[in-house]
C-alpha positions as CSV (number, residue, x, y, z in Angstrom):
1,M,0.0,0.0,0.0
2,E,2.8,2.5,0.9
3,L,4.6,1.7,-2.3
4,E,1.5,2.4,-4.3
5,L,1.0,5.8,-2.5
6,A,4.6,6.8,-3.0
7,N,4.4,5.8,-6.7
8,H,1.3,7.8,-7.2
9,K,2.9,10.9,-5.5
10,L,6.0,10.5,-7.7
11,F,4.0,10.7,-10.9
12,E,1.5,13.3,-9.6
13,D,4.1,15.8,-8.6
14,S,6.6,14.8,-11.3
15,R,9.6,15.4,-9.1
16,E,11.9,13.4,-6.9
17,F,10.8,13.3,-3.3
18,L,10.9,9.6,-2.3
19,V,13.4,8.6,0.3
20,L,13.8,4.8,0.5
21,V,14.9,3.3,3.8
22,E,15.7,-0.4,4.0
23,L,14.9,-1.4,7.5
24,E,16.1,-5.0,7.1
25,R,18.0,-6.7,4.4
26,L,15.6,-7.7,1.6
27,D,15.8,-10.7,-0.7
28,R,15.8,-8.9,-4.1
29,S,14.4,-11.9,-5.9
30,S,11.2,-11.7,-3.9
31,L,10.5,-7.9,-4.3
32,P,7.9,-6.5,-6.6
33,L,9.4,-5.3,-9.9
34,H,8.6,-1.7,-9.2
35,L,10.4,-1.7,-5.9
36,K,13.4,-3.4,-7.4
37,Y,13.5,-0.7,-10.0
38,L,13.3,2.1,-7.4
39,M,16.1,0.5,-5.4
40,D,18.2,0.1,-8.5
41,T,17.7,3.7,-9.7
42,R,17.7,5.7,-6.5
43,T,20.0,6.1,-3.5
44,Y,18.4,4.5,-0.4
45,L,19.4,4.3,3.2
46,E,20.2,1.0,4.8
47,W,19.1,1.0,8.4
48,P,21.5,-0.6,10.9
49,E,20.7,-4.1,12.0
50,P,19.5,-4.7,15.5
51,G,22.6,-5.0,17.7
52,D,24.7,-2.7,15.6
53,S,26.6,0.0,17.5
54,T,24.8,3.1,18.6
55,G,27.2,5.2,16.4
56,E,25.8,3.5,13.3
57,V,22.2,4.3,14.4
58,V,23.2,8.0,14.9
59,V,24.8,8.1,11.5
60,A,21.6,6.6,9.9
61,F,19.4,9.2,11.6
62,K,21.8,11.9,10.4
63,R,21.6,10.7,6.8
64,L,17.8,10.4,7.0
65,K,17.5,14.0,8.3
66,E,19.8,15.2,5.5
67,A,17.8,13.3,2.9
68,L,14.5,14.8,4.2
69,G,15.8,18.3,4.3
70,P,14.5,21.0,6.6
71,S,11.0,20.5,8.0
72,I,8.2,22.9,6.9
73,Y,8.2,24.2,10.5
74,E,11.9,25.0,10.3
75,V,11.4,26.8,6.9
76,E,8.5,28.8,8.2
77,Q,10.4,29.7,11.4
78,E,13.3,31.0,9.3
79,M,11.0,33.0,7.1
80,A,9.2,34.5,10.1
81,R,12.6,35.4,11.6
82,C,13.6,37.1,8.3
83,G,10.2,38.9,8.1
84,E,9.3,37.1,4.8
85,H,6.0,35.4,4.9
86,S,4.3,35.3,1.5
87,S,2.7,32.2,0.0
88,T,4.9,32.6,-3.1
89,Q,8.1,32.5,-1.0
90,T,6.8,29.5,1.0
91,L,6.2,27.6,-2.3
92,V,9.7,28.5,-3.6
93,L,11.3,27.4,-0.3
94,R,9.4,24.1,-0.3
95,E,10.5,23.5,-3.9
96,T,14.1,24.3,-2.9
97,T,13.8,22.0,0.1
98,A,12.6,19.1,-2.2
99,Q,15.5,19.8,-4.6
100,N,18.0,19.8,-1.8
101,S,16.6,16.6,-0.5
102,T,17.2,15.0,-3.9
103,R,20.8,16.3,-4.1
104,T,21.5,15.0,-0.5
105,E,20.0,11.6,-1.4
106,A,22.3,11.3,-4.5
107,T,25.4,12.1,-2.4
108,S,24.7,9.7,0.4
């Protein structure tokens, strides 16, 4: 169900926003074709296995936060601090956030 919703959102918005996180190692041969394609064509985060060091979990959270980019709350707070609060600027910042997320995902 989540994959279908994410796929719909990808095509609806025609931009990259999907952040894949592999919570456990998957058997690629048993995955749906579309998920295999996404994992082959996008950078995804591999979550540390249970029992891995705390440092690896901290790094995984850091990478996830970088991939997601700033939250809407953080963007709005920054805009309010700068005295800029128009709907056009909000839209531009959200688009920029999405683009930055894609760039971060590609460099992970």
